N, C-alpha and C positions, 0 to 999 in steps of 0.2 A: 504494500500500500504506500502511496506517496505521502511523505512526511509533511508536505506543504498543504495537504487537502484540508486539514482541520483548521489551521489559522485562516485560510481563505474563506472557509464557511463561517467562521466567527466574524471575520471582517465584513462579509456580506450581510450577515444577520444584524450586526451593529449598525451598518449603514441603513438598512431597512428600518430599524427602530428609530434612528435619528430623523429619517424622512417622515415617518408616522408621527413622531413627537412634534416636529416643526409644523406639519400640516394641521395637527390638532390645535396647537397654540395659535396659529394664524386664523383658524376657524373661529376660535373663541374671541379673539380680538376683533375680527371682522364682524361677527355677530353683535358685539358690544357697540360698534359704530352704527349698525343698522337699528338697534334698539334705542339709540339716542335720538332717533327721528330727525336727523339732519341738524341737530343742535351743535354737534361736533362732527367735523369731517372725518371720513375713514382714514385719510392719510395722516391727519393729526393724531388719531388714536394709534395708528401703526408707528408713527415716529416717536410718540411719547412712550409707548410700551417697549419699543426696542431700545430707547435711551435708558429706561429704568433697568432693563436687564443687563446692560453692559457696564 
């Protein structure tokens, strides 16, 4: 068996989890902008949320 098969699988699984996590986070932030009924722009919420995380 190839000794590099397990780390590659782990790397792929890790990448998939990062994509799912970032998509879920973006969905929550985007939904918050929609629930604000236009009082706050979507890009404002995205910018403020990403600024707070870094």
